[in-house]
N, C-alpha and C positions, 0 to 999 in steps of 0.2 A: 470129785464136784467141781466142775470146772466154772459154773454160773456164781460160785460161793467164792472162788479161791482169792477175790482181792479183798474180801470182807472179813473171813475168818482164817482164824492161825490153823496150823495144820493138828495141833490137839484138839482146837475147837471141833473141826470138821470130823475127827475121827470118835469124841463125845456123841454129837448130835447124829453120827452114821449108828452107834451102838443103839443108842435111845429108840431111833427110829425100827432097827431090827426087834429089839428085845419088845415094843410095843409100851402103851403108857400105861398106867396102873388106872384098874376100876374107879370112877368118880366116888366120891363118897357121899349121899346124901344125908341132909340132916337138918331137923326143924330149927329156924330162925325168927327171932323177933321182929316184928316190923320198923322200921325207924324212918318211917315217912310222918309226918304232921297229919292231923285230924284232917279230912277231907280231902288229903295231898293224893289219894292214890284212890280214884272214884269216878263214875262217869258224869257228865252234867246235864246230860238229855232230861233228866227228872227236878232239875235246879228250877229256883225261882227268887222273884225280889217282892218284896210287899214295903210301900212307902208309909213309913211313920209321917205324916204331914206336918204336928207341930215339934217335932224333937230333930228333926233335920238326920233320920236315921233310917236307914234300909235293911230290912227283915231277910235272910236266906233264909228258903225253906226248900224242901223235897216233897213231891208228891206221891212216892212210892207208898212209903206209911204217913203222909200227911203229917210232918213235924218239921217244928221250927230248929235249923242247925246253927243260928247264930247271928249276930247284927253286924254294921259298921256304921259307926255315927260320924259327926263332924262333917255333913254334907250339907249344910248352910239350910236354907227358905226352901222346903220343898212344900209348900202349901199349893203349887202348882207344879207338878212333877212328872217326867215321863221317862221312860228306858229303852235304849236297844242294847242287842247283844252282838259281840264279836262272833264271827261265822262257827267259829270251834266252841263256842257257848259258856267259855272258863270265864269273859271279860262282860261286864254291864257298863254303860255310858250312862249318866244321869245326869239331865237335863233340868235345873233348879229354877226357881222363882228369882231369885237373886242374880241370876248370870252365871253361874257356876255351872261346869262341864266338870264333873268327877267320873275316873276311870277305875273301877273297884274290880278285883279278882275275887271269883265267887268260891274259889276252892282257897285261897290264902285267907278270906273275909280280911282284907284291907283295902285302904286307897293305895291304888298305885301313883297315880298324880291327879291333881285340883287345880284348875285354872277357872279365874274370874273373866270372861270372856266378854261381856256386857254386861247390861244396867238389869234387863228383866229380859230371859228367855223364855219362850214359851213351848218347846220343843224339839227335835231332832232326827234326825235318819242318820243311817250307817249303809253307805256304798255297797252295790251289788255284788263285787270283789271282796269287800271287807276293809279296804284300806283307808276309807276317809269317812270321817263324821262329819256331819254338817248341822250348824246350831242357826235355829231362827231367832230373832229377837224382836221384843216390841221395842227395848231402848240400849242402843240408838238401831231405828229398823234397819233390815238387812240382814244376809245368812254371811255365817262365816264357815269355813272349812278347816278340819284340823286332822293332822295324822294319826290315824287310829292307834298306833304302837305308842308315840312319845307326846301326842298333843298339842305339836308344835303348829301355831297357825299359818297353813300353807295357801290361804287365798280369802279377800275380805270383799262382798260383794255389798255395798250400800243399795238401800233402796229407794226408790222415786220419792224424792221431797222427805226422805226418813220414815217412809211408812212404816206403819207395824207388818211384819211377815208371818203368815200363819200357814197350816197346812202342808209344811214341807215333810216330803215323801223322796226316797229313792226310786228311781224306774231304770228299766233295762237300758244298756247301752252307755253308761257312765254318765247316768243322768240324774239329775235332783232337778224337783220340782216344787214350787212354792207360790202363794197368792200374797198379795198386797192388800191387806183393808182399808187403807185409806187412799190409794189411788186406783183401786179397782181393777189390777192386773192381776196377771198369771204368768211365771216366768220357769221357761225350762232352760237348764244349764246342762251343756255338758263339759264334765271336768275330767280329765285324763291325767291330769298332775299339776302341778304348778307350774304356771305360766302358758298354760294349754287351756284356757276356759272360755266359751262362746256360750251367748246367751239370745233365746227366741223368746219375744216379747210379745202378751197379746195385750191390748190396751180395752178399756171399755167394756169389761167382761160383763159386767151386774154390778149391783150395788153391794159394798161391802164383804166381799167373800169373807167368811170366817173360820170356818175349819175347809178340811179338804179329804179325797182318800184316791188310792190306785186301785184297780180292781187287782184281783188274783192274779192274774195273766200279765200284769203289768202295761196293759192297752190304752186305757183310758184313765183319764185324771178328774176326778170331780170335785167341784167347790160349791160349799153351800153358801147362800146370800143371805146376809141377814137384814139388808135393807130392801129386798122386795122378794115377793115371790118368784121359786125358779130356782134352777142351779145351772152351772156353767159347766160345759164338757169338753175335754181337749181329746181328741184321738194322739195319741204319742205316735202312733204308727204313720199318720198323715198329718201333719202338723200345716201343711199349708189350707188345709179344709177349714183352718179358723176354729172359733169357738162356737157349740152349738147350745142353744139354750133347750134344757131338759125341766120337767116338772113344774111349768109354770104352773099349773093347775091343780098345786097341792092344796090350797087353801078353801077352793070353790066360790070364792068371794066371802068366806067367811071372818068374823072379825076375830083377830089375832088375841089368845089371851096373854096375860102379863109372863115375860121370859126372866125367870129368876136366876136360871143356869142354860149357860148355850149347851143344847145337845152336841153329842161327839161323832162327827162323819167317819173316825176309827172305829166307831162300832158299830158302822154302817154291815148290815148284815150281807151275806152273799150267797146263795146256795146255787145249786145245778143250772136251775132254770129260771130263778127270780132273786131280785135285791129286795131289800126291807132296812126303810132308813125312818129317824124318827120325822117329825114334822114340826116345824119351828113355830112354837108359842099355840100348837094345838095338841088335845088330848087322843092323837090318833099316832098310829104305824103306816105308814107308806107302804104300797105292796108295787112293786115295778116289775115289769118285763124284761128279761136277762140280756136282750140285743137292743133294745129300742129306747130302753129307759123310759118308758111312758106308765104312769100309773093305772094299774087296772084294779086295785081293789083298796079300800081303807080299813083300818081297826081299830074301832074305839078302845081306848085304855083309861087305866085309873088316872093318869096327869099327863101332864108335860114329859115327854121320854127324852133320856139322857142318852143312853147308851142303848143299842139293841142289837143283841150279840145270839150269832146263829150256832148251833151245836156245830160241831167238825161234820156229822150226818146230813146237816140239814132238815131234819125232820121238826126240831123245835126252835123258837127265840125265846129268849130271856131278856126281858124288859126292866129296868129301874126308871126313876123319875126323879123330877128337880124336887125342891121344896115346894109347897108344905107337903106333899105326898111321897116324898123319900123314905118312908119306913116301909114300904111293898115293892115285892118285885110281882111280875106277873110273866106267865110261860102261854107262848102262843103255839097253837097247832100250825103247820106251814100247810097241810093239805085243807085243810076248814078256814083256816083263818080266823081262828075263833081262839080266846083265852080259854086257856084248860086246865089253868092252875093259877093260885093267887098266894103267894108267901108273904109272911111277915116277920123277916130277920129281925128287923130292930129299926131305931133311928138314925137318920144319914148314910142309906143305903149309896157306897161310892162307886163301885168295880165288877164287873164281874169278869172271870177267867176262866176257861177251860183247860181242863188238864189235855196231854197233847191228843190224845186218841180219844175225847170226849166222854170219858164214864164218871166224871166228877166235875163239876163246876166249883169255885171259889167265889164269895161275896164278900167284900170288906164292908163293915159296919161302923162307922166312923164313930157314932156317937154313943154306942155301947163296947166301944173298944175290943173289936173282935173280929175274926174272919171265920164265917160260916162255910161249910163244905157241903154238896149236898151231892146224892145219886142223881145225874141227869138224865135218867129215865124214869126211876122211882117218883123223881122228884121230891124226896125226901133227906132232911138232914141226918150225916153220916158222922158230923165231926165238926170242931169247933178249935180253932188257934187263939190264945191270948195275944192282941197288937193293941197299941196304945194309939190312937186317931188315927186307921189305917185309911189308906185311900186306893191307888191303883197298885195293880199287881201283874206281876209281868213275869210269864213262865219263858225258859230258856229257849224253847222250840219255835220261837219268833222267829229265830234267828234266822231260819230259814224260809220266812216269809215275806215278800214284798210290803212295802209299807207297814210293817212292824218293828 
């Protein structure tokens, strides 16, 4: 054995040769007890989180059997909170009203790390490659970027005049995009790592951009305007084309109603051919063509819509409403563009989330301390979970979607 002559003694070499000639014994298989902790050996694709807004708690659920797996406490002020997920769907990043950024291990049901990064944060995003987590802040205005593994701060981007920042999303090609509420701007930032940050700033985009979304293909960023009718659109494939105003005709000159809760553009529903969004201060859902972002129809609804959520197959839209109409959910058929179902889950409907392939929809009912589960096709209730003051529902399949 010349290859081993400097490593083995003669006796060791002879023993090894004998074992190789004789062959190895047949392995013995027997039952063994699992040694992993609960949730340690399972997938993450059917997991989700529900915010308990009053207790600083995140409830961990799974959608295969519609059950609660556990909870994580100590997350601070979650009266307005949102969540994004790591690309492997194991970790949730929770953005709290108190400026807290918390990383949760969904399998271990524990806090990995928590930092107070600002005085009042409004949301966040995780980069396309999963390496960076960005947080948009009201106080102090601006965006801060953190390492997704350690939550160490890697970039601090102050806003013009301390403006509130809203509508933060990740975009293709190492970019984050956000709007500045007080200074009427949109910023497109390319961030490849610490010290490698460039920003393209768009000014005078319209009065008071209050929220925004990115289209599923990552091409268009659209900001809603609270100070005037219309929206501001940027083509991320062609920044030099500037800002284009769209949906200016959403009100048709009629009088706005009081706005008790701002609609969320994160809930803008997009199907293969069309887009649907809540009209600000009006009891209607706007229907837009898929490429020109022009209004071609309007659907009158029960109240001022907050979320307009499309089923994954695009067939129906589920709509909830602001106070005082927040005990109702309506379902709109996208072919006829008519309301086909009215549901009354209970007082304080806050959020809706489809399961990954859309066979179920979960609805949080804050003032009834429950989450109701519906068959999305029959539009009938099939389950209910007790959750204290639930608000946002976030399922892990969001990890593979831009702007989620």
